[in-house]
C-alpha positions in Angstrom: -16.6 16.2 -2.9 -14.0 15.3 -0.3 -14.7 16.3 3.3 -12.2 17.6 5.7 -12.7 14.4 7.8 -11.7 12.2 4.9 -8.5 14.1 4.5 -7.9 14.1 8.2 -8.5 10.3 8.3 -6.0 9.7 5.5 -3.4 12.0 7.1 -3.8 10.2 10.5 -3.5 6.8 8.8 -0.4 7.8 6.9 1.3 9.5 9.8 0.8 6.5 12.1 2.0 4.2 9.3 5.1 6.3 8.9 5.8 6.0 12.7 5.2 2.2 12.5 7.5 1.9 9.5 10.4 3.3 11.6 11.1 -0.2 13.1 13.7 -2.8 12.3 13.0 -4.8 9.2 12.3 -8.0 11.1 9.7 -6.3 13.3 6.7 -6.0 11.0 4.2 -6.8 13.7 3.9 -3.1 14.7 2.9 -2.2 11.2 0.6 -5.1 10.9 -1.2 -4.1 14.1 -1.8 -0.7 12.7 -3.2 -2.2 9.5 -5.9 -4.2 11.4 -9.3 -3.0 9.9 -11.7 -1.2 12.2 -15.3 -1.4 11.2 -16.1 2.3 11.8 -13.2 3.5 9.6 -14.1 5.1 6.3 -14.1 2.9 3.2 -11.0 4.6 1.7 -9.0 3.9 4.8 -10.1 0.3 4.8 -9.1 0.0 1.1 -5.7 1.6 1.8 -5.1 -0.8 4.7 -5.9 -3.8 2.5 -3.5 -2.5 -0.2 -0.7 -2.0 2.3 -1.5 -5.4 3.9 -1.2 -7.1 0.5 2.2 -5.4 0.0 3.4 -6.6 3.4 2.4 -10.1 2.6 4.6 -10.0 -0.5 7.4 -8.5 1.6 7.2 -11.5 3.9 8.1 -13.7 0.9 10.9 -11.4 -0.1 12.2 -11.4 3.5 12.3 -15.3 3.5 14.3 -15.2 0.3 16.7 -12.6 1.7 17.2 -14.6 4.9 17.9 -17.8 3.0 20.4 -15.9 0.7 22.2 -14.5 3.7 22.4 -17.9 5.3 23.7 -19.5 2.1 26.2 -16.7 1.7 27.4 -17.2 5.2 27.7 -21.0 4.9 29.6 -20.7 1.5 32.0 -18.1 2.8 32.8 -20.0 5.9 34.2 -23.5 6.2 30.8 -24.7 7.6 29.2 -25.2 4.2 31.5 -28.1 3.5 30.4 -29.9 6.6 26.9 -30.4 5.2 26.0 -33.7 3.4 24.6 -31.7 0.4 25.9 -28.5 -1.0 24.0 -25.2 -0.6 23.6 -23.4 -3.9 23.5 -19.8 -4.7 24.3 -19.3 -8.4 22.9 -20.4 -11.7 22.1 -18.6 -14.9 18.6 -17.3 -14.5 17.7 -15.2 -11.5 14.4 -17.0 -10.6 16.0 -20.3 -11.2 18.8 -19.2 -8.9 16.3 -18.3 -6.2 14.5 -21.7 -6.7 17.8 -23.6 -6.4 18.9 -21.7 -3.4 15.6 -22.2 -1.6 15.7 -25.9 -2.5 19.2 -26.3 -1.1 18.2 -24.6 2.2 15.1 -26.7 2.5 16.8 -30.0 1.6 19.7 -29.2 4.1 17.6 -27.6 6.8 18.3 -30.1 9.6 22.0 -30.3 8.8 22.3 -26.5 8.6 20.5 -26.3 12.0 22.8 -28.8 13.5 26.0 -27.0 12.2 24.7 -23.6 13.3 23.9 -25.0 16.8 27.4 -26.4 17.2 28.9 -23.0 16.4 26.3 -21.1 18.4 24.9 -19.3 15.4 21.3 -20.6 15.6 19.9 -17.0 15.1 20.9 -17.2 11.5 18.1 -19.8 10.8 15.5 -18.9 13.5 13.5 -16.7 11.1 13.2 -19.2 8.3 9.7 -20.6 7.9 10.2 -24.0 6.2 6.6 -24.2 5.0 6.9 -20.8 3.4 10.2 -21.8 1.8 8.6 -25.0 0.5 5.6 -23.1 -0.9 8.0 -20.6 -2.7 9.9 -23.5 -4.2 6.6 -25.0 -5.5 5.5 -21.5 -6.8 8.8 -21.0 -8.7 8.9 -24.6 -10.1 6.8 -23.8 -13.2 9.0 -20.8 -14.0 12.1 -23.1 -13.8 10.4 -25.8 -15.9 9.3 -23.3 -18.6 12.7 -21.6 -18.7 14.3 -24.9 -19.3 11.9 -25.8 -22.1 12.3 -22.5 -23.9 16.1 -22.5 -23.6 16.5 -25.8 -25.6 19.5 -26.0 -27.8 18.6 -29.1 -29.8 15.2 -27.9 -31.0 13.3 -24.8 -32.1 11.9 -23.0 -29.1 9.9 -20.1 -30.5 6.7 -22.2 -30.8 7.1 -23.1 -27.1 6.9 -19.5 -26.0 3.1 -19.3 -26.3 2.7 -22.7 -24.5 5.1 -21.4 -21.8 2.9 -18.3 -21.4 -0.2 -20.3 -21.1 1.3 -22.7 -18.5 2.6 -19.7 -16.5 -0.8 -18.0 -16.7 -2.3 -21.2 -15.3 0.3 -21.4 -12.5 -0.5 -17.8 -11.5 -4.2 -18.4 -11.1 -5.4 -18.3 -7.5 -5.6 -21.7 -5.9 -8.5 -22.6 -3.5 -6.1 -23.4 -0.6 -3.9 -20.3 -1.0 -3.4 -18.2 2.1 -3.9 -14.5 1.7 -0.1 -14.1 1.4 0.1 -16.7 -1.4 -2.8 -15.2 -3.2 -1.2 -11.7 -3.0 2.1 -13.1 -4.4 0.3 -14.9 -7.3 -1.6 -11.7 -8.0 1.6 -9.6 -7.9 3.4 -12.0 -10.2 0.5 -12.0 -12.7 0.5 -8.2 -12.7 4.2 -8.1 -13.3 4.0 -10.6 -16.1 1.3 -8.4 -17.8 3.6 -5.3 -17.7 6.5 -7.1 -19.4 
């Protein structure tokens, strides 16, 4: 049976979280501070904090992809994209392959993009990009790109490759020993999404 204190704890947690959520998208530190576990909190609140923390970890990855996309869109729509040694990419056929190619082009051109943006006093467009996170995302998406390419073959039958692709992706989504909590949360989220499809 639930006690009044349990409900009050939950209400206090959610009200404070709602207040914290009313901050600009890039300022997640306020929310993260509220989600820091406190030993004397009830187990239900600690579980909720863990759940919301995992969601925020995945949001960090999505935020990196969004920042990269906005940067590429800016560079492609301005004349500054043509100044770079290598093109920045934004569109290909498959959505995750598009994301991979975009991240790869930002990562590969990072110094050049930084130089160009500094010259035009637009450095703030790249300041929130975490290169290590972008590189990890590229590596995370690589198996999806590879399996998509294998299954889309025109010169051979691909139906037998679907089961192999599923097994390869299952393996790619298994937690790795060196994963950060954010990386483990993203692998877990992708594995859950794959199961529901």
